[in-house]
Structure formats: structure tokens, C-alpha cells
C-alpha positions in Angstrom: 84.0 19.2 85.6 84.6 15.5 85.5 84.1 15.5 81.7 86.7 18.2 81.3 89.2 16.2 83.4 88.4 13.2 81.4 88.9 15.1 78.1 92.2 16.5 79.5 93.5 13.1 80.3 92.4 11.7 76.9 94.1 14.5 75.1 97.5 13.9 76.6 97.9 10.6 74.7 97.7 8.1 77.5 96.2 4.9 76.7 92.6 3.9 77.5 93.5 2.0 80.6 95.0 5.1 82.1 91.8 6.9 81.2 89.7 4.4 82.8 91.9 4.4 86.0 91.7 8.2 86.1 88.0 8.2 85.7 87.6 5.5 88.3 89.9 7.5 90.6 87.9 10.6 90.2 84.7 8.8 90.8 86.1 7.3 93.9 87.3 10.7 95.2 83.9 12.2 94.3 82.2 9.4 96.2 84.5 9.8 99.2 83.7 13.5 99.5 80.0 13.0 98.8 80.0 14.9 95.5 77.2 14.0 93.2 75.9 15.6 90.0 72.4 16.4 91.2 73.7 18.0 94.4 76.1 20.2 92.4 73.4 21.3 90.0 71.1 22.1 93.0 73.9 24.1 94.6 74.6 26.0 91.3 70.9 26.8 91.1 70.8 27.8 94.7 73.9 30.0 94.2 72.4 31.6 91.2 69.2 32.4 93.1 71.1 33.8 96.1 73.4 35.8 93.7 70.3 37.2 91.9 68.5 38.1 95.2 71.7 39.7 96.5 72.2 41.5 93.3 68.6 42.7 93.1 68.0 43.7 96.7 71.5 44.3 98.2 74.1 45.2 95.6 71.9 47.2 93.3 70.7 49.6 96.1 74.2 49.8 97.5 75.6 50.6 94.1 72.8 53.2 93.6 73.6 54.7 96.9 77.3 54.8 96.1 76.5 56.4 92.7 74.3 58.9 94.4 77.0 59.7 97.0 79.6 60.0 94.2 77.3 62.4 92.4 76.8 64.4 95.6 80.6 64.4 96.2 81.2 65.5 92.6 78.5 68.2 93.0 80.1 69.3 96.3 83.6 69.5 94.7 82.1 71.4 91.7 80.4 73.8 94.2 83.6 74.1 96.1 85.5 75.0 92.9 82.8 77.5 92.0 82.9 79.0 95.5 86.7 79.3 95.3 86.3 81.0 91.9 83.7 83.3 93.3 85.8 84.0 96.4 88.8 84.8 94.2 86.7 87.1 92.1 85.2 88.8 95.2 88.7 89.2 96.6 89.9 90.8 93.3 86.9 93.0 93.2 87.4 94.0 96.9 91.1 94.7 96.2 90.1 96.8 93.1 87.5 98.7 95.3 90.1 99.3 98.0 92.6 100.6 95.5 90.0 102.9 93.9 89.0 104.1 97.4 92.6 104.7 98.2 93.1 106.7 95.0 90.0 108.7 95.7 91.1 109.4 99.2 94.6 110.5 98.0 92.9 112.7 95.4 90.6 114.2 98.0 93.5 114.8 100.4 95.5 116.4 97.6 92.6 118.7 96.8 92.1 119.5 100.4 95.8 120.4 100.8 95.6 122.5 97.6 92.5 124.3 98.8 94.0 124.8 102.3 97.1 126.2 100.8 95.2 128.5 98.5 93.0 129.6 101.5 96.0 130.2 103.6 97.6 132.3 100.8 94.4 134.3 100.4 94.1 134.8 104.1 97.7 135.8 104.4 97.4 138.2 101.5 94.2 139.6 103.0 95.8 140.0 106.4 98.8 141.6 104.9 96.6 144.0 103.0 94.6 144.8 106.2 97.8 145.3 108.1 99.2 147.6 105.4 95.8 149.5 105.4 96.1 149.9 109.2 99.7 151.0 108.9 98.8 153.5 106.2 95.9 154.8 108.2 98.1 155.0 111.3 100.7 156.9 109.3 98.1 159.3 108.0 96.7 159.8 111.5 100.3 160.4 112.8 101.0 162.8 110.0 97.7 164.6 110.6 98.4 164.7 114.3 101.9 165.9 113.6 100.6 168.7 111.4 98.1 169.6 114.0 100.7 169.7 116.7 103.0 171.8 114.4 100.1 174.2 113.7 99.4 174.4 117.4 103.1 174.9 118.2 103.4 177.6 115.5 100.3 179.3 116.8 101.6 179.1 120.4 105.0 180.3 119.3 103.5 183.1 117.3 101.3 184.1 120.3 104.4 184.1 122.5 106.5 186.0 120.0 103.7 188.5 119.6 103.2 188.7 123.4 106.9 189.1 123.9 107.2 191.6 121.1 104.2 193.5 122.5 105.8 193.8 125.9 109.1 195.0 124.4 107.6 197.3 122.0 104.4 198.2 123.9 105.7 201.5 125.1 107.4 202.7 121.9 104.9 201.6 119.1 101.5 202.9 118.3 98.6 200.6 118.1 98.6 200.5 114.3 102.3 199.6 114.1 101.8 197.0 116.8 99.0 195.4 114.9 101.1 195.4 111.7 104.1 193.7 113.5 101.8 191.1 115.1 100.2 190.2 111.8 103.6 190.0 110.0 105.1 187.8 112.8 102.0 185.5 112.8 102.3 185.2 109.0 105.9 184.4 109.1 105.5 181.8 111.8 102.6 180.0 110.2 104.3 180.0 106.9 101.4 181.7 105.1 
């Protein structure tokens, strides 16, 4: 350090006396502060040893720990990014599944409505057919009953006519004529 100061002073172009005064001034300052070359060299060596020990046993493990933590943080961030990507993919897949399920549900509901409509139409047609069959049978039964009643009424009317005619003509007609009139009246009333 002193030599560099001395060189600096010499390079500025001052004369030798100025150099000597500067060197003497520096020596005096160094002496006043207790600076000597052997102490400075010992302190530099001590500093180098302390720096090496600190580097070897303090800084190096701390740096290794920092690097390890940085690697863990980087791995954690990478894992978080991967998890976000997986979550996004799972959400998209879930949305696709929900959409497919909704479409299937809509299709099933439409098919159920169509089937219900067809069933209702078939049942309505069958009920209408059964009702028409019942009406037809009822009309046939009514017609049959009507004919029966007409036949009974004609028979009764014929009997009454015959009975009345017999009473009126009983005294004046013979048995053969009466029988012939009865048969003719009965045939005329029954429509035979």
C-alpha cells in the first residue's frame, strides 16, 4: 500500500524532496496508528483463514441449503402448475361429462314423452274401440229387445183381435170358419 502511494507520488512529477517528505509523512502516520508491515501481513493471513473457514463451514452449507430450497420451491411451483393444468383438464372433462349426461337425459326424456304419447294414443284408440264395441252390442241388444217386444206385442194384439173377433163372431161362425179367420188374422198381424 505504501509502495503504491509512493509510486503515485513519483508519477505526478514532483521532485525527489517532495517524495521523501511524502514517504516520511506516511511513515509517521503509520507509526502513529501502530501500522507495521508484519502485523498487516498477519492480519491478511488471519483474514484469509477466517474467510476460508467461513466459506467452507458456513457459507457453503448455507448456499447449499438455499439452492436446495430454491430447487424445492421450483419443484413446488412446477407441481402447482401441473396441478392447475390437471385441475383445468378435470374441470373440462367434468363439464363434458355433465353436458353428455344432460344430452342423454334430454334424449331419454324425449323418448319417454314420445313413448307416453304413443301409449296414450294406443290406449285412447283401444278405449274408443271398446266403447264403440259396447255401443254396438248395446244397440244390437236394444234392437233384439225391440224385436222381441214387437213380436210379443203383435202376438198379444193378435190374441186380443182373435179373442175379440171370436166373441163377436162366436155365435154366427162355425168352428172351421173361426179357425180360418183366426189364422188369417194372426198371419196378418205377425207379418208372415
